[in-house]
C-alpha positions in Angstrom: 82.7 -32.4 -3.1 79.2 -33.7 -2.5 79.5 -33.0 1.2 80.5 -29.4 0.4 77.5 -28.9 -1.9 75.2 -30.3 0.8 76.5 -27.8 3.3 75.9 -24.9 0.9 72.3 -26.0 0.3 71.7 -26.3 4.0 73.1 -22.8 4.6 70.9 -21.3 1.9 67.8 -23.1 3.3 68.6 -21.7 6.8 69.0 -18.2 5.5 65.7 -18.4 3.6 63.9 -19.6 6.7 65.3 -16.8 8.8 64.3 -14.2 6.2 60.7 -15.6 6.1 60.5 -15.4 9.9 61.6 -11.8 10.0 59.3 -10.7 7.2 56.4 -12.5 8.8 57.0 -10.9 12.1 57.2 -7.4 10.5 53.9 -8.0 8.7 52.2 -9.1 11.9 53.5 -6.1 13.8 52.1 -3.8 11.0 48.7 -5.5 11.1 48.6 -5.2 14.9 49.3 -1.5 14.7 46.6 -1.1 12.0 44.1 -3.1 14.1 44.9 -1.0 17.2 44.4 2.2 15.2 41.0 1.1 13.8 39.9 0.1 17.3 41.1 3.4 18.7 39.2 5.2 15.9 35.9 3.4 16.9 36.3 4.0 20.6 37.6 7.6 20.7 37.5 9.3 17.3 38.0 12.7 18.8 41.1 11.6 20.7 42.6 10.1 17.5 41.9 13.3 15.5 43.5 15.3 18.3 46.6 13.1 18.3 46.8 13.4 14.5 46.5 17.1 14.8 49.1 17.4 17.5 51.6 15.2 15.6 51.1 17.3 12.5 51.7 20.5 14.3 54.8 19.3 16.1 56.3 18.0 12.8 56.0 21.3 10.8 54.7 24.3 12.8 56.4 26.8 10.6 54.8 25.5 7.4 51.3 25.5 9.0 51.8 29.2 10.1 52.9 30.2 6.6 49.9 28.5 5.0 47.6 30.2 7.5 49.0 33.6 6.7 48.8 32.9 3.0 45.1 31.8 3.4 44.3 35.0 5.4 45.8 37.1 2.7 44.2 35.5 -0.3 40.8 34.4 1.0 37.9 36.2 2.7 37.6 34.5 6.1 33.9 35.3 6.4 32.5 33.2 3.5 35.3 30.9 2.2 35.8 27.3 3.4 38.8 26.6 5.6 41.8 24.4 4.5 43.2 24.2 8.0 43.1 20.8 9.6 41.7 22.1 12.9 38.9 24.0 11.0 37.9 20.9 9.1 37.8 18.7 12.2 35.8 21.4 14.0 33.2 21.5 11.2 33.1 17.7 11.2 32.2 17.6 14.9 29.6 20.3 14.5 27.9 18.2 11.8 28.0 15.2 14.1 26.0 17.2 16.7 23.6 18.3 13.9 24.1 22.0 14.6 25.1 24.7 12.0 28.7 25.9 12.0 29.4 29.1 13.9 30.0 32.3 12.1 33.8 33.1 11.9 34.2 36.7 13.1 38.0 36.5 13.8 40.0 33.7 12.1 43.0 34.1 14.5 40.8 34.0 17.6 38.8 31.0 16.3 42.0 29.1 15.5 43.3 29.7 19.0 40.1 28.6 20.7 40.1 25.4 18.6 43.7 24.7 19.5 42.9 25.1 23.2 39.9 22.8 22.7 42.0 20.0 21.1 44.7 20.4 23.7 42.1 19.8 26.4 40.9 16.8 24.5 44.5 15.5 24.3 45.0 16.0 28.0 41.8 14.1 28.9 42.4 11.2 26.5 46.1 10.9 26.3 46.1 7.8 28.6 43.9 6.0 26.1 45.4 6.9 22.7 49.2 6.7 21.9 50.9 9.7 20.4 52.1 7.7 17.4 48.6 6.9 16.1 47.7 9.2 13.1 44.4 8.7 11.4 42.6 10.5 8.6 39.5 12.6 9.0 36.6 10.5 10.3 33.2 11.2 8.6 30.3 12.2 10.9 28.4 9.4 12.5 24.7 9.2 11.6 22.3 8.3 14.5 20.7 4.9 14.4 17.4 4.9 12.4 16.0 1.8 14.0 15.0 0.8 17.5 13.7 -2.2 19.3 11.4 -2.5 22.3 10.2 -5.5 24.2 7.8 -6.1 27.1 6.0 -8.8 28.9 2.5 -8.3 30.4 1.1 -10.6 33.0 -2.5 -10.3 33.8 -4.7 -12.5 36.1 -7.9 -13.8 34.7 -11.1 -14.2 36.8 -11.2 -17.9 36.2 -7.9 -18.3 38.1 -5.7 -18.6 35.0 -2.8 -16.4 34.0 -2.6 -14.4 30.8 0.9 -13.7 29.6 1.4 -11.4 26.6 4.9 -10.9 24.9 5.2 -7.7 22.9 8.1 -6.9 20.6 8.3 -3.7 18.4 10.9 -2.9 15.8 10.8 0.5 14.1 13.0 1.5 11.2 13.2 4.8 9.3 13.8 3.5 5.8 12.1 3.3 2.4 11.0 0.0 1.0 8.6 1.2 -1.6 10.0 4.2 -3.5 12.6 2.4 -5.6 15.5 2.6 -3.2 17.1 -0.8 -2.6 17.7 -1.6 1.0 20.8 -3.8 1.5 21.8 -3.4 5.1 19.5 -4.7 7.9 20.3 -4.2 11.5 17.2 -4.9 13.7 14.5 -5.2 11.1 14.3 -8.8 9.8 15.6 -9.0 6.3 13.2 -11.7 5.1 10.2 -9.5 5.8 11.9 -6.4 4.4 12.5 -8.2 1.1 8.9 -9.4 1.0 7.6 -5.8 1.5 9.9 -4.5 -1.2 9.3 -7.2 -3.8 5.5 -7.4 -3.5 4.9 -3.7 -2.8 3.1 -4.4 0.5 1.6 -1.5 2.3 0.4 -3.5 5.4 0.9 -7.1 6.4 -1.0 -8.8 9.2 -0.7 -12.5 10.0 -1.9 -14.5 13.1 -1.7 -18.1 14.1 -4.0 -19.2 16.9 -4.5 -22.5 18.7 -7.5 -22.8 20.9 -10.4 -20.4 21.4 -10.4 -17.3 23.6 -13.3 -17.5 26.1 -14.4 -14.0 26.2 -17.2 -14.3 28.8 -14.7 -16.0 31.3 -11.5 -14.2 30.5 -12.6 -10.8 29.2 -11.3 -9.2 26.1 -7.7 -10.0 24.9 -5.3 -7.2 23.9 -5.3 -8.2 20.3 -8.1 -10.7 19.2 -7.7 -13.2 16.4 -9.7 -16.2 15.0 -8.7 -19.8 15.5 -6.4 -21.1 12.8 -4.4 -18.8 10.5 -5.5 -15.4 9.4 -3.9 -13.2 6.7 -4.9 -9.8 5.4 -2.7 -7.6 3.2 -2.9 -4.1 1.7 -1.0 -3.7 -1.5 0.3 -0.5 -3.0 -1.8 1.2 -5.7 1.1 0.6 -8.2 0.4 -3.2 -8.2 -1.4 -4.1 -11.4 -2.0 -7.8 -10.9 -3.2 -8.0 -7.2 -4.4 -11.6 -7.5 -1.1 -12.8 -8.9 0.9 -10.9 -6.2 -1.4 -12.3 -3.5 -0.9 -15.9 -4.7 2.9 -15.5 -4.8 3.0 -13.8 -1.5 1.1 -16.5 0.3 3.6 -19.1 -1.0 6.5 -17.1 0.1 5.0 -16.5 3.6 4.3 -20.2 3.9 8.0 -21.0 3.6 9.0 -18.2 5.9 6.6 -19.0 8.8 6.6 -22.8 8.2 2.7 -22.8 7.8 0.2 -24.0 5.3 -0.5 -20.6 3.9 0.1 -22.0 0.4 -3.4 -23.5 0.7 -4.9 -20.0 0.4 -6.4 -19.7 -3.0 -9.4 -18.0 -4.7 -11.8 -20.4 -3.0 -11.1 -18.9 0.5 -10.0 -15.4 -0.4 -12.3 -12.4 -0.3 -12.1 -8.7 -1.0 -14.0 -6.8 1.8 -15.7 -3.6 0.9 -15.8 -1.9 4.3 -13.9 -4.1 6.8 -10.2 -4.2 7.6 -9.2 -0.6 7.0 -5.5 0.2 7.1 -4.1 0.6 10.6 -1.1 2.7 9.5 -0.8 5.7 7.2 -2.6 4.2 4.3 -6.0 6.0 4.3 -7.1 4.1 1.2 -10.7 3.6 0.2 -10.0 1.5 -2.9 -10.6 -2.0 -1.6 -9.2 -3.5 -4.8 -5.8 -3.7 -3.2 -7.0 -5.5 -0.1 -7.1 -9.3 0.3 -8.3 -11.3 3.3 -8.2 -15.1 3.9 -8.5 -17.4 6.9 -7.6 -21.1 7.3 -9.7 -22.2 10.4 -8.3 -25.7 10.3 -4.6 -24.7 10.4 -2.9 -26.4 13.4 -0.5 -24.2 15.2 2.4 -25.8 17.1 6.0 -25.3 18.1 7.2 -25.5 14.5 5.6 -22.1 14.0 7.3 -20.6 17.1 10.8 -21.3 15.8 10.6 -19.0 12.7 8.8 -16.4 14.8 11.7 -16.2 17.2 14.3 -16.0 14.4 12.8 -12.6 13.4 13.7 -11.1 16.7 16.9 -9.1 16.9 18.1 -11.0 20.0 16.5 -14.3 19.1 15.6 -16.3 22.2 19.0 -16.1 24.0 18.6 -13.1 26.3 16.0 -10.9 27.8 12.2 -11.4 27.7 12.7 -13.7 24.7 14.3 -16.3 27.0 11.0 -16.7 28.8 9.1 -18.5 26.0 12.0 -20.8 25.1 10.2 -23.6 27.0 8.3 -24.7 23.9 6.3 -27.5 25.4 4.8 -25.3 28.2 3.7 -22.7 25.7 2.3 -25.2 23.2 0.3 -27.0 25.9 -1.5 -23.9 27.1 -5.2 -23.3 26.8 -4.8 -20.5 24.2 -1.7 -19.9 22.1 -1.4 -17.1 19.6 1.4 -15.7 17.4 1.0 -12.6 15.2 3.0 -10.4 12.9 1.8 -6.8 12.1 3.8 -4.6 9.7 2.7 -1.2 8.6 4.1 2.3 8.0 3.3 4.8 10.8 4.1 8.4 11.8 7.4 8.9 13.5 6.2 11.8 15.6 3.0 13.8 16.4 3.5 16.1 13.4 3.9 13.2 11.0 6.7 14.9 9.1 8.5 11.6 8.8 7.4 8.0 8.7 8.9 4.7 10.0 8.1 1.1 9.3 6.8 -0.8 12.3 6.9 -4.5 13.0 4.9 -5.8 15.9 5.4 -9.4 17.0 3.1 -10.7 19.8 2.8 -14.0 21.6 -0.2 -14.5 23.9 -0.5 -17.5 26.2 -3.1 -18.5 28.8 -1.8 -20.9 31.5 -4.4 -23.2 33.1 -4.3 -23.2 36.9 -5.5 -26.8 37.2 -3.6 -28.5 34.4 -0.4 -27.0 35.6 -0.5 -29.2 38.7 -0.2 -26.4 41.2 -3.6 -26.6 42.8 -3.3 -23.2 44.4 -3.6 -19.6 43.3 0.1 -18.8 43.3 2.3 -18.3 40.3 5.9 -17.3 39.6 8.0 -16.8 36.4 9.8 -20.1 37.0 6.6 -22.1 37.4 5.2 -20.6 34.2 8.3 -20.7 32.0 10.7 -23.0 33.8 13.3 -20.1 34.0 13.8 -16.6 35.2 14.8 -13.3 33.6 18.6 -12.6 34.0 19.3 -9.7 31.6 17.8 -7.4 29.0 18.3 -7.6 25.3 21.4 -5.4 24.6 19.8 -4.1 21.4 16.5 -3.0 23.1 16.0 0.6 23.9 13.2 -0.5 26.3 12.7 -3.8 28.1 10.0 -3.9 30.7 7.7 -6.4 32.5 4.2 -5.2 33.4 2.2 -7.0 36.1 -1.4 -6.2 36.9 -0.9 -5.5 40.6 -4.6 -4.8 41.5 -5.3 -8.5 42.2 -1.7 -9.7 42.9 0.7 -9.4 45.7 4.1 -9.2 44.1 7.5 -10.3 45.4 9.9 -8.6 45.0 8.0 -5.3 44.9 8.8 -2.4 42.6 8.2 1.4 43.1 7.4 1.9 39.4 3.7 2.1 38.6 2.0 2.8 35.3 -1.6 3.4 34.3 -2.8 2.2 30.9 -6.2 2.2 29.2 -6.8 -0.9 27.2 -10.2 -1.5 25.5 -11.9 1.1 27.7 -10.5 -0.3 31.0 -8.0 1.7 33.0 -5.7 -0.4 35.2 -2.6 0.1 37.2 0.5 -2.0 36.4 3.7 -2.6 38.4 6.6 -2.1 36.1 10.0 -3.9 36.2 12.6 -2.1 34.1 15.0 -4.7 32.9 17.5 -2.1 31.7 18.1 -1.2 35.3 20.5 -3.6 37.0 19.0 -2.9 40.4 15.9 -4.7 39.2 17.7 -8.1 39.3 19.1 -7.6 42.8 22.0 -9.4 44.2 21.0 -12.8 42.7 21.2 -11.2 39.2 17.9 -12.8 38.2 14.3 -11.8 38.4 11.7 -14.4 39.6 8.5 -12.7 40.5 6.1 -14.4 42.9 2.4 -13.6 42.3 -0.1 -14.3 45.0 -3.8 -13.6 44.8 -5.0 -11.0 47.3 -8.2 -12.9 48.1 -9.8 -16.2 47.3 -12.4 -14.5 45.1 -11.2 -12.1 42.4 -14.4 -10.0 42.4 -16.7 -9.2 39.6 -15.3 -9.2 36.1 -15.9 -6.2 33.8 -18.3 -7.6 31.2 -17.2 -7.1 27.6 -19.4 -4.4 26.0 -19.3 -6.3 22.7 -19.4 -10.0 22.3 -20.3 -12.4 19.4 -21.3 -16.1 19.0 -22.2 -18.3 16.1 -23.7 -21.8 15.6 -25.4 -24.0 13.0 -29.0 -25.2 13.4 -31.1 -27.7 11.6 -31.2 -31.4 11.0 -30.3 -33.7 8.2 -27.6 -33.3 5.6 -29.5 -31.3 3.0 -30.3 -27.9 4.5 -29.3 -25.9 7.6 -29.3 -22.4 9.2 -26.5 -20.2 10.4 -27.1 -18.1 13.5 -24.9 -15.2 14.5 -25.5 -13.5 17.9 -24.1 -10.0 18.7 -24.3 -8.8 22.3 -24.3 -5.2 23.3 -23.8 -5.1 27.1 -23.8 -1.3 27.4 -26.6 -0.3 29.7 -27.7 2.8 27.8 -25.6 3.4 24.6 -26.4 2.0 21.2 -23.7 1.8 18.6 -23.3 0.4 15.0 -21.2 -2.6 14.2 -19.9 -4.0 10.9 -20.4 -7.7 10.4 -18.3 -9.7 8.0 -19.3 -13.2 7.1 -17.3 -15.5 4.7 -19.0 -18.8 3.8 -17.5 -21.5 1.5 -19.0 -22.1 -1.8 -20.3 -25.6 -0.9 -22.8 -24.0 1.5 -25.2 -22.4 -0.9 -26.8 -19.5 0.9 -30.4 -18.4 0.5 -29.9 -14.7 0.8 -33.6 -14.1 0.7 -33.9 -15.8 4.1 -31.6 -13.3 5.8 -33.2 -11.9 8.9 -31.9 -9.5 11.6 -33.8 -9.2 14.8 -33.1 -7.2 18.1 -35.3 -7.6 21.2 -37.9 -9.5 19.1 -38.2 -6.8 16.4 -36.7 -6.6 12.9 -33.5 -4.6 12.7 -33.0 -3.4 9.2 -29.3 -3.0 8.3 -28.2 0.4 7.0 -25.7 -1.1 4.6 -25.5 -4.5 3.0 -22.9 -5.8 0.6 -23.3 -9.3 -0.8 -21.1 -11.1 -3.3 -22.4 -14.6 -4.3 -20.1 -17.5 -4.6 -19.0 -19.4 -7.7 -18.6 -23.1 -7.5 -15.0 -24.0 -6.9 -13.9 -20.4 -7.6 -14.8 -18.0 -4.8 -16.7 -18.0 -1.5 -19.8 -16.0 -0.3 -19.1 -12.6 1.1 -21.6 -10.8 3.3 -21.0 -7.4 5.0 -23.7 -5.4 6.8 -23.8 -2.4 9.1 -26.2 -3.0 12.0 -27.2 -0.7 14.9 -27.1 -2.6 18.2 -29.6 -1.3 20.8 -28.4 -1.0 24.4 -28.4 -4.0 26.5 -29.6 -6.3 23.7 -28.8 -9.4 21.7 -29.0 -9.0 17.9 -29.5 -12.3 15.9 -28.6 -12.7 12.3 -30.0 -15.9 10.6 -29.7 -17.3 7.1 -30.5 -20.6 5.6 -28.2 -22.7 3.4 -28.1 -25.9 1.4 -25.3 -28.4 1.4 -23.6 -29.2 -1.9 -22.4 -32.7 -2.9 -18.7 -32.6 -3.7 -16.7 -34.6 -6.1 -15.0 -37.6 -4.5 -11.5 -36.0 -5.1 -12.6 -32.8 -3.2 -13.2 -34.5 0.2 -10.6 -34.3 2.9 -8.8 -37.5 4.2 -11.2 -37.4 7.2 -14.6 -36.2 5.7 -16.7 -37.5 8.6 -14.9 -35.0 10.9 -16.7 -32.2 9.1 -15.7 -29.0 7.1 -14.7 -25.8 8.9 -16.3 -22.4 8.2 -14.3 -19.4 9.2 -15.2 -17.1 12.1 -17.4 -14.0 11.6 -15.7 -10.7 12.2 -17.4 -7.9 14.1 -15.8 -4.4 14.0 -17.1 -1.5 16.0 -16.3 1.8 17.7 -17.4 1.0 21.3 -18.3 3.8 23.7 -15.7 4.2 26.5 -16.3 5.3 30.1 -12.8 6.6 30.4 -11.0 9.1 28.2 -8.9 7.4 25.4 -5.5 8.7 24.3 -5.7 10.0 20.8 -1.9 10.7 20.5 -0.6 7.5 18.9 3.1 8.7 19.0 3.2 9.3 22.8 5.3 6.9 24.7 3.0 4.2 26.3 3.0 0.5 26.9 2.9 -1.5 23.7 -0.1 -3.6 24.7 -2.2 -0.4 24.9 -1.6 0.9 21.4 -2.5 -1.8 19.0 -5.4 0.1 17.3 -5.0 3.9 16.6 -7.6 5.9 18.5 -9.3 8.8 16.8 -11.7 9.9 19.5 -11.5 10.2 23.3 -15.0 8.9 23.8 -14.7 5.6 22.0 -12.2 2.9 21.0 -12.0 0.5 18.1 -12.7 -3.2 18.8 -12.6 -6.3 16.6 -14.4 -9.4 17.8 -14.3 -12.9 16.3 -16.9 -15.6 16.8 -16.3 -19.3 17.0 -15.6 -21.2 13.7 -18.3 -23.6 12.5 -18.0 -27.3 11.9 -20.5 -28.4 9.2 -21.1 -32.0 8.0 -21.6 -32.5 4.3 -23.2 -35.4 2.5 -20.4 -37.9 2.5 -20.3 -41.1 0.4 -19.3 -44.4 1.9 -15.6 -44.4 1.0 -15.3 -48.0 2.3 -17.6 -49.3 -0.5 -14.8 -49.5 -3.1 -12.9 -51.6 -0.7 -15.8 -53.9 -0.1 -16.5 -54.2 -3.8 -12.9 -55.0 -4.6 -12.8 -57.7 -1.9 -16.0 -59.4 -3.1 -15.0 -59.2 -6.7 -11.6 -60.7 -6.0 -13.2 -63.5 -4.0 -15.7 -64.5 -6.7 -13.0 -64.4 -9.4 -10.6 -66.4 -7.3 -13.1 -69.2 -6.6 -14.7 -69.4 -10.1 -11.6 -69.0 -12.2 -9.5 -71.2 -9.9 -11.9 -74.1 -10.1 -12.2 -73.8 -13.9 -8.5 -73.6 -14.3 -7.9 -76.7 -12.2 -10.4 -78.7 -14.3 -8.8 -77.7 -17.6 -5.1 -78.2 -16.6 -5.1 -81.0 -14.1 -4.1 -84.6 -15.3 -5.5 -87.9 -13.8 -3.4 -91.1 -13.3 -4.7 -94.5 -12.0 -2.6 -95.9 -9.2 -2.5 -99.6 -8.4 -3.4 -100.6 -4.8 -0.5 -101.5 -2.6 -0.1 -105.3 -1.9 -1.0 -106.8 1.4 1.4 -107.7 4.2 1.4 -111.5 3.3 2.3 -110.7 -0.2 5.1 -108.4 0.8 6.6 -111.0 3.1 6.4 -113.6 0.4 8.2 -111.4 -2.1 11.0 -110.8 0.5 11.5 -114.6 1.0 11.4 -115.2 -2.8 14.0 -112.5 -3.3 16.3 -114.1 -0.8 15.9 -117.5 -2.4 16.4 -116.0 -5.9 13.0 -117.0 -7.1 10.9 -114.5 -9.2 8.6 -112.3 -7.3 4.8 -112.8 -7.3 
């Protein structure tokens, strides 16, 4: 009986297992069919709709004909919407092409034309879509509202070094500021988008620079920046507490970019009155919504490059991004600069729509001698330890520009492009990475750059240049000198000078002098905001006319303050940094500038919008200052502690020993004869002596 029951249980268990297997297989087949249908809808929506239409017609053609006749009898075909499947699909495809629907003159003729159209579609795409697939109507696909561009510019410097500039541009037609919540991000980095939306940011500009750009040896860079970290932000006019938003924004950006931006506070933040106008659409004159700060002592290294790469759509895995993946070579260059620039710009020349633009740049100067080459010959592999193998699949444009006027390139390219940058027109060789023929049979691009001659010729002198230094002796007073060079032979132009001085350098504004060619040069505009101890720095802005071919010197005396001992840095004898001066000007141009900012052009030639053909905007930064302050001897507390502890140990130790020590009289030990006698007496049993 027990064996019979066991057999029954085994049979039931086997039947349940077989039932589970068959049901599981049926579910998997159904899922595979659904997945195939979804894939087919993504690949060929028209073919799927055609197959659905064909299967619907073959199932019940009589019913469709009766519905069509009923619709013609009861509805005016000229102005009523169609209930027919083919008419609805036709309207859908017309909306996809962004064209208005055609006027229906004859409903029967239109239905026949649409039927022939879908039959032709079925014949062309029958080999890709099965007849059994039936899908519902697919909504019209909207075109992508964002795009991404990337480029690499290689330019030789007259010192024999190489200047490489990476440019990445992301544009997105969206709305961050008008109350609409953006939840889906495709190319634009989500972290920056949330920052713009939360803090109502109109423009955001950040730069991290290691090293100093030697203007007189290398010429002007594409986008200048001061050493250290620089941050300036324009807020929307709806922000009520700008200082609170600025403080919170700096802390958030410090975490995003792995930098010390959280050290920005009221002691190093200013509100310029004329400098740093918006570069985008914001034509705002209310400077209350502008904040500017600089940290000249910020050290830029590879830890700042990692979050910078994460903001790129393709990261650092493919395309031009792959070139700067060699972190050590980039960080060991003479000049290393990272920047982020976000603003709202016009989408076209009519400016009927706007887009948000994010520009990420990386500029590197490779030294010829420290690289160990010893000869004037470069290649992509020698600079970055790798070659270009493919373009970013998300980029609409991926190009490499090489200044071919001084280089012999291998392999050569037939594509040439002329660009005007900072009043200098040059011809560049263009390598289009989206064209597979660029990579050749090796499927990689490794350009070889040879100098055409031993001497590179005369360098075009920068028309505007600035320098700055500290004069004086002692640790009580000093003098700041700012030099502005106008190298134009016959044109004078005004410049706007911005100076930010920390509060512990107390300026004597009555000692301000401006001289040009040995004569006083009275500024036409001066704005000065005095400092408050431990609250805000000095701010000085002035508009000065620079005579042609001249040097204008601005001098001002100051007095050094004595800080509290808790306000000194861990290395106070190294000195205290003072941020660079900022010189902004519209410089006369010898070539015609392009005033159409929406025209397609290389990214490196369109940083600043140009309003006039005869001039271009330029911003120049001077060197930062290193000032010594009266510093106390921080080793004196250590010396005092050591001396005090020694005196206490000697004095207190002696007194303690005298008070607590006990003295005992010890008998002198017996002589050798007495000890021998006692041994003999002990052996004889006689009392000891």
